[in-house]
PyMOL Python script that loads the backbone (N, CA, C, O; Angstrom):
from pymol import cmd

cmd.read_pdbstr("""\
ATOM      1  N   MET A   1      18.804  31.308  32.562  1.00  0.00           N
ATOM      2  CA  MET A   1      18.686  31.993  31.305  1.00  0.00           C
ATOM      3  C   MET A   1      19.941  32.644  30.777  1.00  0.00           C
ATOM      4  O   MET A   1      20.399  33.690  31.236  1.00  0.00           O
ATOM      5  N   ASN A   2      20.429  32.005  29.851  1.00  0.00           N
ATOM      6  CA  ASN A   2      21.647  32.837  29.199  1.00  0.00           C
ATOM      7  C   ASN A   2      22.072  34.073  28.396  1.00  0.00           C
ATOM      8  O   ASN A   2      21.300  34.361  27.481  1.00  0.00           O
ATOM      9  N   MET A   3      22.991  34.750  28.530  1.00  0.00           N
ATOM     10  CA  MET A   3      23.526  35.994  28.207  1.00  0.00           C
ATOM     11  C   MET A   3      22.772  36.745  27.088  1.00  0.00           C
ATOM     12  O   MET A   3      22.415  37.923  27.115  1.00  0.00           O
ATOM     13  N   GLN A   4      22.554  35.633  25.868  1.00  0.00           N
ATOM     14  CA  GLN A   4      22.378  36.000  24.407  1.00  0.00           C
ATOM     15  C   GLN A   4      20.910  36.239  24.529  1.00  0.00           C
ATOM     16  O   GLN A   4      20.534  37.280  23.993  1.00  0.00           O
ATOM     17  N   ARG A   5      19.966  35.491  25.130  1.00  0.00           N
ATOM     18  CA  ARG A   5      18.575  35.643  25.322  1.00  0.00           C
ATOM     19  C   ARG A   5      18.136  36.770  26.278  1.00  0.00           C
ATOM     20  O   ARG A   5      17.113  37.426  26.083  1.00  0.00           O
ATOM     21  N   ARG A   6      18.972  36.962  27.332  1.00  0.00           N
ATOM     22  CA  ARG A   6      18.817  38.052  28.175  1.00  0.00           C
ATOM     23  C   ARG A   6      18.734  39.574  27.532  1.00  0.00           C
ATOM     24  O   ARG A   6      17.891  40.468  27.605  1.00  0.00           O
ATOM     25  N   PHE A   7      19.981  39.445  26.883  1.00  0.00           N
ATOM     26  CA  PHE A   7      20.273  40.735  25.917  1.00  0.00           C
ATOM     27  C   PHE A   7      19.970  40.768  24.415  1.00  0.00           C
ATOM     28  O   PHE A   7      20.243  41.661  23.613  1.00  0.00           O
ATOM     29  N   GLY A   8      19.350  39.610  24.211  1.00  0.00           N
ATOM     30  CA  GLY A   8      18.840  39.396  22.812  1.00  0.00           C
ATOM     31  C   GLY A   8      19.684  39.574  21.651  1.00  0.00           C
ATOM     32  O   GLY A   8      19.168  40.066  20.647  1.00  0.00           O
ATOM     33  N   ILE A   9      21.366  39.121  21.633  1.00  0.00           N
ATOM     34  CA  ILE A   9      22.018  39.305  20.955  1.00  0.00           C
ATOM     35  C   ILE A   9      22.322  37.610  20.652  1.00  0.00           C
ATOM     36  O   ILE A   9      22.516  36.799  21.558  1.00  0.00           O
ATOM     37  N   SER A  10      22.319  37.294  19.287  1.00  0.00           N
ATOM     38  CA  SER A  10      22.466  36.168  18.733  1.00  0.00           C
ATOM     39  C   SER A  10      23.838  35.802  18.744  1.00  0.00           C
ATOM     40  O   SER A  10      24.549  36.792  18.912  1.00  0.00           O
ATOM     41  N   SER A  11      24.541  34.614  18.614  1.00  0.00           N
ATOM     42  CA  SER A  11      26.251  34.764  18.488  1.00  0.00           C
ATOM     43  C   SER A  11      26.530  35.369  17.082  1.00  0.00           C
ATOM     44  O   SER A  11      27.553  36.033  16.915  1.00  0.00           O
ATOM     45  N   ALA A  12      25.667  35.162  16.084  1.00  0.00           N
ATOM     46  CA  ALA A  12      25.918  35.561  14.625  1.00  0.00           C
ATOM     47  C   ALA A  12      26.395  37.356  14.475  1.00  0.00           C
ATOM     48  O   ALA A  12      27.319  37.940  13.908  1.00  0.00           O
ATOM     49  N   THR A  13      25.064  37.846  15.418  1.00  0.00           N
ATOM     50  CA  THR A  13      25.153  38.990  15.157  1.00  0.00           C
ATOM     51  C   THR A  13      26.221  39.568  16.202  1.00  0.00           C
ATOM     52  O   THR A  13      26.577  40.742  16.102  1.00  0.00           O
ATOM     53  N   ALA A  14      26.753  38.696  17.250  1.00  0.00           N
ATOM     54  CA  ALA A  14      27.987  39.260  18.224  1.00  0.00           C
ATOM     55  C   ALA A  14      28.747  39.313  17.453  1.00  0.00           C
ATOM     56  O   ALA A  14      29.309  40.374  17.181  1.00  0.00           O
ATOM     57  N   LEU A  15      29.065  37.939  16.725  1.00  0.00           N
ATOM     58  CA  LEU A  15      30.586  37.976  15.639  1.00  0.00           C
ATOM     59  C   LEU A  15      30.683  38.855  14.966  1.00  0.00           C
ATOM     60  O   LEU A  15      31.739  39.485  14.911  1.00  0.00           O
ATOM     61  N   ARG A  16      29.385  39.243  14.085  1.00  0.00           N
ATOM     62  CA  ARG A  16      29.372  40.480  13.272  1.00  0.00           C
ATOM     63  C   ARG A  16      30.358  41.930  13.834  1.00  0.00           C
ATOM     64  O   ARG A  16      31.339  42.462  13.315  1.00  0.00           O
ATOM     65  N   GLU A  17      29.515  42.288  15.240  1.00  0.00           N
ATOM     66  CA  GLU A  17      29.716  42.970  16.053  1.00  0.00           C
ATOM     67  C   GLU A  17      31.088  43.203  16.026  1.00  0.00           C
ATOM     68  O   GLU A  17      31.662  44.179  15.544  1.00  0.00           O
ATOM     69  N   ASP A  18      31.707  41.958  16.739  1.00  0.00           N
ATOM     70  CA  ASP A  18      33.062  41.778  17.301  1.00  0.00           C
ATOM     71  C   ASP A  18      34.392  42.393  15.905  1.00  0.00           C
ATOM     72  O   ASP A  18      35.349  43.161  15.994  1.00  0.00           O
ATOM     73  N   SER A  19      33.837  41.625  14.769  1.00  0.00           N
ATOM     74  CA  SER A  19      34.631  42.197  13.560  1.00  0.00           C
ATOM     75  C   SER A  19      34.435  43.374  13.205  1.00  0.00           C
ATOM     76  O   SER A  19      35.421  43.958  12.757  1.00  0.00           O
ATOM     77  N   THR A  20      33.315  44.024  13.262  1.00  0.00           N
ATOM     78  CA  THR A  20      33.406  45.183  12.886  1.00  0.00           C
ATOM     79  C   THR A  20      33.969  46.331  13.735  1.00  0.00           C
ATOM     80  O   THR A  20      34.509  47.285  13.174  1.00  0.00           O
ATOM     81  N   ILE A  21      33.855  46.265  15.140  1.00  0.00           N
ATOM     82  CA  ILE A  21      34.801  46.951  16.042  1.00  0.00           C
ATOM     83  C   ILE A  21      36.015  47.004  16.255  1.00  0.00           C
ATOM     84  O   ILE A  21      36.721  47.894  16.728  1.00  0.00           O
ATOM     85  N   ARG A  22      36.338  45.508  15.696  1.00  0.00           N
ATOM     86  CA  ARG A  22      37.926  45.575  15.460  1.00  0.00           C
ATOM     87  C   ARG A  22      38.585  45.811  14.386  1.00  0.00           C
ATOM     88  O   ARG A  22      39.796  46.029  14.356  1.00  0.00           O
ATOM     89  N   THR A  23      37.711  45.783  13.265  1.00  0.00           N
ATOM     90  CA  THR A  23      38.000  46.574  12.083  1.00  0.00           C
ATOM     91  C   THR A  23      37.877  48.210  12.465  1.00  0.00           C
ATOM     92  O   THR A  23      38.832  48.904  12.115  1.00  0.00           O
ATOM     93  N   LEU A  24      36.979  48.739  13.025  1.00  0.00           N
ATOM     94  CA  LEU A  24      37.127  49.916  13.202  1.00  0.00           C
ATOM     95  C   LEU A  24      38.413  50.279  14.060  1.00  0.00           C
ATOM     96  O   LEU A  24      39.374  50.857  13.553  1.00  0.00           O
ATOM     97  N   MET A  25      38.370  49.937  15.265  1.00  0.00           N
ATOM     98  CA  MET A  25      39.678  49.980  16.193  1.00  0.00           C
ATOM     99  C   MET A  25      41.073  50.114  15.127  1.00  0.00           C
ATOM    100  O   MET A  25      41.808  51.101  15.091  1.00  0.00           O
ATOM    101  N   ASP A  26      41.205  49.073  14.421  1.00  0.00           N
ATOM    102  CA  ASP A  26      42.324  48.904  13.354  1.00  0.00           C
ATOM    103  C   ASP A  26      42.724  50.328  12.399  1.00  0.00           C
ATOM    104  O   ASP A  26      43.849  50.774  12.175  1.00  0.00           O
ATOM    105  N   ASP A  27      41.345  50.875  11.918  1.00  0.00           N
ATOM    106  CA  ASP A  27      41.400  52.133  11.439  1.00  0.00           C
ATOM    107  C   ASP A  27      41.808  53.416  12.048  1.00  0.00           C
ATOM    108  O   ASP A  27      42.508  54.335  11.623  1.00  0.00           O
ATOM    109  N   LEU A  28      41.117  53.206  13.268  1.00  0.00           N
ATOM    110  CA  LEU A  28      41.513  54.495  13.950  1.00  0.00           C
ATOM    111  C   LEU A  28      42.726  54.569  14.656  1.00  0.00           C
ATOM    112  O   LEU A  28      43.202  55.682  14.881  1.00  0.00           O
ATOM    113  N   ASP A  29      43.381  53.404  15.093  1.00  0.00           N
ATOM    114  CA  ASP A  29      44.560  53.255  15.252  1.00  0.00           C
ATOM    115  C   ASP A  29      45.478  54.062  14.183  1.00  0.00           C
ATOM    116  O   ASP A  29      46.215  55.008  14.460  1.00  0.00           O
ATOM    117  N   ARG A  30      45.270  53.467  12.862  1.00  0.00           N
ATOM    118  CA  ARG A  30      46.015  53.825  12.026  1.00  0.00           C
ATOM    119  C   ARG A  30      46.008  55.364  11.596  1.00  0.00           C
ATOM    120  O   ARG A  30      47.035  55.959  11.273  1.00  0.00           O
ATOM    121  N   THR A  31      44.444  56.076  11.635  1.00  0.00           N
ATOM    122  CA  THR A  31      44.371  57.250  11.726  1.00  0.00           C
ATOM    123  C   THR A  31      45.229  58.300  12.692  1.00  0.00           C
ATOM    124  O   THR A  31      45.600  59.461  12.516  1.00  0.00           O
ATOM    125  N   MET A  32      45.373  57.359  13.794  1.00  0.00           N
ATOM    126  CA  MET A  32      45.991  58.152  15.180  1.00  0.00           C
ATOM    127  C   MET A  32      47.420  58.354  14.939  1.00  0.00           C
ATOM    128  O   MET A  32      47.979  59.376  15.338  1.00  0.00           O
ATOM    129  N   GLN A  33      48.139  57.283  14.205  1.00  0.00           N
ATOM    130  CA  GLN A  33      49.380  57.203  13.859  1.00  0.00           C
ATOM    131  C   GLN A  33      49.675  58.429  13.120  1.00  0.00           C
ATOM    132  O   GLN A  33      50.568  59.264  13.263  1.00  0.00           O
ATOM    133  N   MET A  34      48.471  58.310  12.097  1.00  0.00           N
ATOM    134  CA  MET A  34      49.023  59.481  10.917  1.00  0.00           C
ATOM    135  C   MET A  34      48.708  60.733  11.505  1.00  0.00           C
ATOM    136  O   MET A  34      49.515  61.543  11.049  1.00  0.00           O
ATOM    137  N   VAL A  35      47.943  61.278  12.281  1.00  0.00           N
ATOM    138  CA  VAL A  35      47.703  62.605  13.220  1.00  0.00           C
ATOM    139  C   VAL A  35      49.068  62.647  14.078  1.00  0.00           C
ATOM    140  O   VAL A  35      49.680  63.713  14.159  1.00  0.00           O
ATOM    141  N   GLU A  36      49.536  61.502  14.710  1.00  0.00           N
ATOM    142  CA  GLU A  36      50.732  61.835  15.323  1.00  0.00           C
ATOM    143  C   GLU A  36      51.892  62.085  14.219  1.00  0.00           C
ATOM    144  O   GLU A  36      52.756  62.892  14.561  1.00  0.00           O
ATOM    145  N   CYS A  37      51.982  61.671  13.319  1.00  0.00           N
ATOM    146  CA  CYS A  37      53.186  62.021  12.369  1.00  0.00           C
ATOM    147  C   CYS A  37      52.863  63.700  11.753  1.00  0.00           C
ATOM    148  O   CYS A  37      53.726  64.560  11.574  1.00  0.00           O
ATOM    149  N   ASP A  38      51.614  63.822  11.547  1.00  0.00           N
ATOM    150  CA  ASP A  38      51.414  65.134  11.153  1.00  0.00           C
ATOM    151  C   ASP A  38      51.532  66.367  12.627  1.00  0.00           C
ATOM    152  O   ASP A  38      51.394  67.583  12.496  1.00  0.00           O
ATOM    153  N   ILE A  39      51.751  65.811  13.651  1.00  0.00           N
ATOM    154  CA  ILE A  39      51.890  66.796  14.981  1.00  0.00           C
ATOM    155  C   ILE A  39      53.509  67.013  14.935  1.00  0.00           C
ATOM    156  O   ILE A  39      54.048  68.113  15.056  1.00  0.00           O
ATOM    157  N   ALA A  40      54.119  65.903  14.761  1.00  0.00           N
ATOM    158  CA  ALA A  40      55.605  65.803  14.562  1.00  0.00           C
ATOM    159  C   ALA A  40      56.003  66.872  13.301  1.00  0.00           C
ATOM    160  O   ALA A  40      56.837  67.763  13.467  1.00  0.00           O
ATOM    161  N   THR A  41      55.386  66.686  12.192  1.00  0.00           N
ATOM    162  CA  THR A  41      55.983  67.572  11.362  1.00  0.00           C
ATOM    163  C   THR A  41      55.602  68.969  11.673  1.00  0.00           C
ATOM    164  O   THR A  41      56.461  69.781  11.330  1.00  0.00           O
ATOM    165  N   GLU A  42      54.840  69.329  12.074  1.00  0.00           N
ATOM    166  CA  GLU A  42      54.305  70.684  12.569  1.00  0.00           C
ATOM    167  C   GLU A  42      55.203  71.188  13.530  1.00  0.00           C
ATOM    168  O   GLU A  42      55.717  72.307  13.503  1.00  0.00           O
ATOM    169  N   GLU A  43      55.342  70.460  14.239  1.00  0.00           N
ATOM    170  CA  GLU A  43      56.401  70.721  15.415  1.00  0.00           C
ATOM    171  C   GLU A  43      57.411  71.098  14.823  1.00  0.00           C
ATOM    172  O   GLU A  43      57.806  72.250  15.004  1.00  0.00           O
ATOM    173  N   GLN A  44      58.163  70.131  13.871  1.00  0.00           N
ATOM    174  CA  GLN A  44      59.402  70.490  13.415  1.00  0.00           C
ATOM    175  C   GLN A  44      59.556  71.445  12.634  1.00  0.00           C
ATOM    176  O   GLN A  44      60.609  72.083  12.612  1.00  0.00           O
ATOM    177  N   ARG A  45      58.305  71.772  11.678  1.00  0.00           N
ATOM    178  CA  ARG A  45      58.287  73.048  10.857  1.00  0.00           C
ATOM    179  C   ARG A  45      58.332  74.217  11.681  1.00  0.00           C
ATOM    180  O   ARG A  45      58.584  75.291  11.134  1.00  0.00           O
ATOM    181  N   ALA A  46      58.135  74.174  12.857  1.00  0.00           N
ATOM    182  CA  ALA A  46      57.648  75.595  13.521  1.00  0.00           C
ATOM    183  C   ALA A  46      59.143  75.294  14.406  1.00  0.00           C
ATOM    184  O   ALA A  46      59.632  76.373  14.742  1.00  0.00           O
ATOM    185  N   ARG A  47      59.798  74.356  14.764  1.00  0.00           N
ATOM    186  CA  ARG A  47      60.858  74.029  15.623  1.00  0.00           C
ATOM    187  C   ARG A  47      60.552  74.756  17.261  1.00  0.00           C
ATOM    188  O   ARG A  47      61.302  75.492  17.903  1.00  0.00           O
ATOM    189  N   ILE A  48      59.066  74.199  17.653  1.00  0.00           N
ATOM    190  CA  ILE A  48      58.480  74.502  19.012  1.00  0.00           C
ATOM    191  C   ILE A  48      58.013  73.344  19.249  1.00  0.00           C
ATOM    192  O   ILE A  48      57.086  72.968  18.531  1.00  0.00           O
ATOM    193  N   PHE A  49      58.417  72.619  20.109  1.00  0.00           N
ATOM    194  CA  PHE A  49      57.754  71.124  20.793  1.00  0.00           C
ATOM    195  C   PHE A  49      57.259  71.299  21.986  1.00  0.00           C
ATOM    196  O   PHE A  49      56.907  70.216  22.454  1.00  0.00           O
ATOM    197  N   ASP A  50      57.049  72.305  22.788  1.00  0.00           N
ATOM    198  CA  ASP A  50      56.591  72.615  23.895  1.00  0.00           C
ATOM    199  C   ASP A  50      55.233  73.145  24.050  1.00  0.00           C
ATOM    200  O   ASP A  50      55.066  74.351  23.869  1.00  0.00           O
ATOM    201  N   ARG A  51      54.194  72.357  24.378  1.00  0.00           N
ATOM    202  CA  ARG A  51      52.815  72.507  24.185  1.00  0.00           C
ATOM    203  C   ARG A  51      52.530  73.978  25.227  1.00  0.00           C
ATOM    204  O   ARG A  51      51.733  74.735  24.673  1.00  0.00           O
ATOM    205  N   ALA A  52      52.760  74.220  25.860  1.00  0.00           N
ATOM    206  CA  ALA A  52      53.001  75.282  27.084  1.00  0.00           C
ATOM    207  C   ALA A  52      53.446  76.589  26.289  1.00  0.00           C
ATOM    208  O   ALA A  52      53.104  77.674  26.760  1.00  0.00           O
ATOM    209  N   ASP A  53      54.098  76.555  25.253  1.00  0.00           N
ATOM    210  CA  ASP A  53      54.846  77.943  24.747  1.00  0.00           C
ATOM    211  C   ASP A  53      53.536  78.322  23.951  1.00  0.00           C
ATOM    212  O   ASP A  53      52.782  77.514  23.410  1.00  0.00           O
ATOM    213  N   ALA A  54      53.427  79.418  23.972  1.00  0.00           N
ATOM    214  CA  ALA A  54      52.571  80.383  23.477  1.00  0.00           C
ATOM    215  C   ALA A  54      52.864  80.037  21.817  1.00  0.00           C
ATOM    216  O   ALA A  54      51.989  79.558  21.094  1.00  0.00           O
ATOM    217  N   LYS A  55      53.963  80.298  21.442  1.00  0.00           N
ATOM    218  CA  LYS A  55      53.994  79.940  19.971  1.00  0.00           C
ATOM    219  C   LYS A  55      54.041  78.676  19.376  1.00  0.00           C
ATOM    220  O   LYS A  55      54.430  78.471  18.226  1.00  0.00           O
ATOM    221  N   TYR A  56      53.574  77.680  20.299  1.00  0.00           N
ATOM    222  CA  TYR A  56      53.033  76.379  19.867  1.00  0.00           C
ATOM    223  C   TYR A  56      52.285  76.630  18.516  1.00  0.00           C
ATOM    224  O   TYR A  56      51.660  77.670  18.309  1.00  0.00           O
ATOM    225  N   PRO A  57      52.370  75.792  17.772  1.00  0.00           N
ATOM    226  CA  PRO A  57      51.669  75.815  16.397  1.00  0.00           C
ATOM    227  C   PRO A  57      50.019  75.182  16.895  1.00  0.00           C
ATOM    228  O   PRO A  57      49.693  74.216  17.585  1.00  0.00           O
ATOM    229  N   VAL A  58      49.213  76.263  16.160  1.00  0.00           N
ATOM    230  CA  VAL A  58      47.890  75.756  16.528  1.00  0.00           C
ATOM    231  C   VAL A  58      47.103  74.564  15.806  1.00  0.00           C
ATOM    232  O   VAL A  58      46.070  73.978  16.131  1.00  0.00           O
ATOM    233  N   LEU A  59      47.895  74.425  14.790  1.00  0.00           N
ATOM    234  CA  LEU A  59      47.680  73.296  14.210  1.00  0.00           C
ATOM    235  C   LEU A  59      48.063  71.939  14.580  1.00  0.00           C
ATOM    236  O   LEU A  59      47.423  70.947  14.234  1.00  0.00           O
ATOM    237  N   ALA A  60      49.125  71.915  15.294  1.00  0.00           N
ATOM    238  CA  ALA A  60      49.710  70.670  16.182  1.00  0.00           C
ATOM    239  C   ALA A  60      48.643  70.455  17.837  1.00  0.00           C
ATOM    240  O   ALA A  60      48.347  69.454  18.489  1.00  0.00           O
ATOM    241  N   MET A  61      48.312  72.007  18.018  1.00  0.00           N
ATOM    242  CA  MET A  61      47.274  71.592  19.217  1.00  0.00           C
ATOM    243  C   MET A  61      46.045  71.057  18.711  1.00  0.00           C
ATOM    244  O   MET A  61      45.436  70.150  19.278  1.00  0.00           O
ATOM    245  N   ALA A  62      45.583  71.741  17.392  1.00  0.00           N
ATOM    246  CA  ALA A  62      44.186  71.181  17.005  1.00  0.00           C
ATOM    247  C   ALA A  62      44.458  69.400  16.916  1.00  0.00           C
ATOM    248  O   ALA A  62      43.741  68.592  17.506  1.00  0.00           O
ATOM    249  N   LEU A  63      45.355  69.117  16.263  1.00  0.00           N
ATOM    250  CA  LEU A  63      45.994  67.714  16.018  1.00  0.00           C
ATOM    251  C   LEU A  63      46.003  66.792  17.141  1.00  0.00           C
ATOM    252  O   LEU A  63      45.407  65.715  17.155  1.00  0.00           O
ATOM    253  N   ALA A  64      46.709  67.270  18.079  1.00  0.00           N
ATOM    254  CA  ALA A  64      46.659  66.678  19.303  1.00  0.00           C
ATOM    255  C   ALA A  64      45.354  66.358  20.227  1.00  0.00           C
ATOM    256  O   ALA A  64      45.312  65.464  21.072  1.00  0.00           O
ATOM    257  N   THR A  65      44.356  67.206  19.923  1.00  0.00           N
ATOM    258  CA  THR A  65      43.123  67.230  20.572  1.00  0.00           C
ATOM    259  C   THR A  65      42.386  65.952  19.943  1.00  0.00           C
ATOM    260  O   THR A  65      41.852  65.042  20.577  1.00  0.00           O
ATOM    261  N   ARG A  66      42.507  66.130  18.164  1.00  0.00           N
ATOM    262  CA  ARG A  66      42.301  64.887  17.717  1.00  0.00           C
ATOM    263  C   ARG A  66      42.663  63.643  17.779  1.00  0.00           C
ATOM    264  O   ARG A  66      41.914  62.677  17.632  1.00  0.00           O
ATOM    265  N   ARG A  67      44.015  63.616  18.034  1.00  0.00           N
ATOM    266  CA  ARG A  67      44.524  62.559  18.389  1.00  0.00           C
ATOM    267  C   ARG A  67      44.008  61.657  20.132  1.00  0.00           C
ATOM    268  O   ARG A  67      43.913  60.481  20.482  1.00  0.00           O
ATOM    269  N   ASP A  68      43.755  63.239  20.928  1.00  0.00           N
ATOM    270  CA  ASP A  68      43.388  62.377  22.198  1.00  0.00           C
ATOM    271  C   ASP A  68      41.936  62.154  22.232  1.00  0.00           C
ATOM    272  O   ASP A  68      41.445  61.356  23.030  1.00  0.00           O
ATOM    273  N   ASN A  69      41.184  62.868  21.344  1.00  0.00           N
ATOM    274  CA  ASN A  69      39.671  62.041  20.717  1.00  0.00           C
ATOM    275  C   ASN A  69      39.677  60.807  20.346  1.00  0.00           C
ATOM    276  O   ASN A  69      38.783  60.073  20.767  1.00  0.00           O
ATOM    277  N   LEU A  70      40.611  60.334  19.541  1.00  0.00           N
ATOM    278  CA  LEU A  70      40.817  58.825  18.987  1.00  0.00           C
ATOM    279  C   LEU A  70      41.058  57.818  20.078  1.00  0.00           C
ATOM    280  O   LEU A  70      40.463  56.754  20.246  1.00  0.00           O
ATOM    281  N   LYS A  71      42.027  58.332  20.786  1.00  0.00           N
ATOM    282  CA  LYS A  71      42.229  57.300  21.872  1.00  0.00           C
ATOM    283  C   LYS A  71      40.988  57.203  23.066  1.00  0.00           C
ATOM    284  O   LYS A  71      40.900  56.088  23.581  1.00  0.00           O
ATOM    285  N   VAL A  72      40.289  57.954  23.425  1.00  0.00           N
ATOM    286  CA  VAL A  72      39.171  57.988  24.004  1.00  0.00           C
ATOM    287  C   VAL A  72      38.171  57.240  23.336  1.00  0.00           C
ATOM    288  O   VAL A  72      37.537  56.527  24.114  1.00  0.00           O
ATOM    289  N   THR A  73      37.762  57.154  21.949  1.00  0.00           N
ATOM    290  CA  THR A  73      36.970  56.242  20.946  1.00  0.00           C
ATOM    291  C   THR A  73      37.703  55.059  20.929  1.00  0.00           C
ATOM    292  O   THR A  73      36.969  54.080  20.792  1.00  0.00           O
ATOM    293  N   ILE A  74      38.799  54.818  21.011  1.00  0.00           N
ATOM    294  CA  ILE A  74      39.210  53.368  20.938  1.00  0.00           C
ATOM    295  C   ILE A  74      38.834  52.969  22.299  1.00  0.00           C
ATOM    296  O   ILE A  74      37.905  52.163  22.349  1.00  0.00           O
ATOM    297  N   VAL A  75      39.417  53.403  23.581  1.00  0.00           N
ATOM    298  CA  VAL A  75      39.098  52.701  24.588  1.00  0.00           C
ATOM    299  C   VAL A  75      37.679  52.389  25.085  1.00  0.00           C
ATOM    300  O   VAL A  75      37.406  51.534  25.928  1.00  0.00           O
ATOM    301  N   ALA A  76      36.612  53.382  24.305  1.00  0.00           N
ATOM    302  CA  ALA A  76      35.287  52.892  24.606  1.00  0.00           C
ATOM    303  C   ALA A  76      34.932  51.537  23.861  1.00  0.00           C
ATOM    304  O   ALA A  76      34.286  50.599  24.327  1.00  0.00           O
ATOM    305  N   LEU A  77      35.645  51.671  22.275  1.00  0.00           N
ATOM    306  CA  LEU A  77      35.252  50.384  21.511  1.00  0.00           C
ATOM    307  C   LEU A  77      36.000  48.948  22.213  1.00  0.00           C
ATOM    308  O   LEU A  77      35.589  47.814  21.969  1.00  0.00           O
ATOM    309  N   LYS A  78      36.988  49.202  22.981  1.00  0.00           N
ATOM    310  CA  LYS A  78      37.595  48.328  23.669  1.00  0.00           C
ATOM    311  C   LYS A  78      36.724  47.760  24.567  1.00  0.00           C
ATOM    312  O   LYS A  78      36.685  46.534  24.670  1.00  0.00           O
ATOM    313  N   GLN A  79      35.931  48.561  25.318  1.00  0.00           N
ATOM    314  CA  GLN A  79      35.036  48.286  26.243  1.00  0.00           C
ATOM    315  C   GLN A  79      33.943  47.400  26.090  1.00  0.00           C
ATOM    316  O   GLN A  79      33.506  46.515  26.826  1.00  0.00           O
ATOM    317  N   ARG A  80      33.469  47.972  24.585  1.00  0.00           N
ATOM    318  CA  ARG A  80      32.589  47.601  23.920  1.00  0.00           C
ATOM    319  C   ARG A  80      32.641  45.788  23.704  1.00  0.00           C
ATOM    320  O   ARG A  80      31.734  44.970  23.857  1.00  0.00           O
ATOM    321  N   LEU A  81      34.048  45.592  23.303  1.00  0.00           N
ATOM    322  CA  LEU A  81      34.378  44.415  22.693  1.00  0.00           C
ATOM    323  C   LEU A  81      34.073  43.791  23.835  1.00  0.00           C
ATOM    324  O   LEU A  81      33.306  42.831  23.759  1.00  0.00           O
ATOM    325  N   ALA A  82      34.606  44.199  25.151  1.00  0.00           N
ATOM    326  CA  ALA A  82      34.848  42.829  26.380  1.00  0.00           C
ATOM    327  C   ALA A  82      33.366  42.768  26.365  1.00  0.00           C
ATOM    328  O   ALA A  82      33.126  41.562  26.422  1.00  0.00           O
ATOM    329  N   THR A  83      32.306  43.376  26.322  1.00  0.00           N
ATOM    330  CA  THR A  83      30.900  43.289  27.048  1.00  0.00           C
ATOM    331  C   THR A  83      30.728  42.395  25.967  1.00  0.00           C
ATOM    332  O   THR A  83      30.265  41.298  26.276  1.00  0.00           O
ATOM    333  N   ILE A  84      30.964  42.575  24.883  1.00  0.00           N
ATOM    334  CA  ILE A  84      30.270  41.354  23.997  1.00  0.00           C
ATOM    335  C   ILE A  84      31.086  40.156  24.045  1.00  0.00           C
ATOM    336  O   ILE A  84      30.551  39.079  23.783  1.00  0.00           O
ATOM    337  N   SER A  85      32.215  40.206  24.322  1.00  0.00           N
ATOM    338  CA  SER A  85      32.648  39.010  24.616  1.00  0.00           C
ATOM    339  C   SER A  85      32.502  38.014  26.002  1.00  0.00           C
ATOM    340  O   SER A  85      32.912  36.870  26.202  1.00  0.00           O
ATOM    341  N   GLU A  86      31.830  38.843  26.762  1.00  0.00           N
ATOM    342  CA  GLU A  86      31.418  38.386  28.161  1.00  0.00           C
ATOM    343  C   GLU A  86      30.276  37.573  28.042  1.00  0.00           C
ATOM    344  O   GLU A  86      30.014  36.715  28.885  1.00  0.00           O
ATOM    345  N   GLY A  87      29.609  37.776  27.093  1.00  0.00           N
ATOM    346  CA  GLY A  87      28.096  36.903  26.608  1.00  0.00           C
ATOM    347  C   GLY A  87      28.538  35.882  25.755  1.00  0.00           C
ATOM    348  O   GLY A  87      27.787  34.923  25.579  1.00  0.00           O
ATOM    349  N   HIS A  88      29.710  35.925  25.153  1.00  0.00           N
ATOM    350  CA  HIS A  88      29.999  34.931  23.913  1.00  0.00           C
ATOM    351  C   HIS A  88      31.102  34.354  23.915  1.00  0.00           C
ATOM    352  O   HIS A  88      31.964  34.879  24.621  1.00  0.00           O
ATOM    353  N   VAL A  89      31.396  33.368  23.316  1.00  0.00           N
ATOM    354  CA  VAL A  89      33.068  32.757  23.296  1.00  0.00           C
ATOM    355  C   VAL A  89      33.259  33.078  21.602  1.00  0.00           C
ATOM    356  O   VAL A  89      32.853  32.379  20.674  1.00  0.00           O
ATOM    357  N   ILE A  90      33.963  34.281  21.537  1.00  0.00           N
ATOM    358  CA  ILE A  90      34.212  34.695  20.493  1.00  0.00           C
ATOM    359  C   ILE A  90      35.944  34.271  19.815  1.00  0.00           C
ATOM    360  O   ILE A  90      36.898  34.683  20.475  1.00  0.00           O
ATOM    361  N   GLY A  91      36.154  33.669  18.852  1.00  0.00           N
ATOM    362  CA  GLY A  91      37.550  33.051  18.492  1.00  0.00           C
ATOM    363  C   GLY A  91      38.209  34.548  17.655  1.00  0.00           C
ATOM    364  O   GLY A  91      39.344  34.540  17.178  1.00  0.00           O
TER     365      GLY A  91
END
""", "prot")
cmd.dss("prot")
cmd.show_as("cartoon", "prot")
cmd.util.cbc("prot")
cmd.orient("prot")
């Protein structure tokens, strides 16, 4: 019994999902780069670069948390992509 019948995923569906996930990952990566730039800008503005410093900007801390969450999401999407690829040959 092949993978797609067992999981009920057709090749067309897998290709669509693969494409959607790759596009989303690209978008999230660009967003993460913008957030990293915003963090650097805020650190420059405050002239404080040590996150352990009590005067470290709250905005930079919040943005760092957002960046970390984006990284976790990208990793989860990569895992989903690997799962799709295991059952299908996707070019």
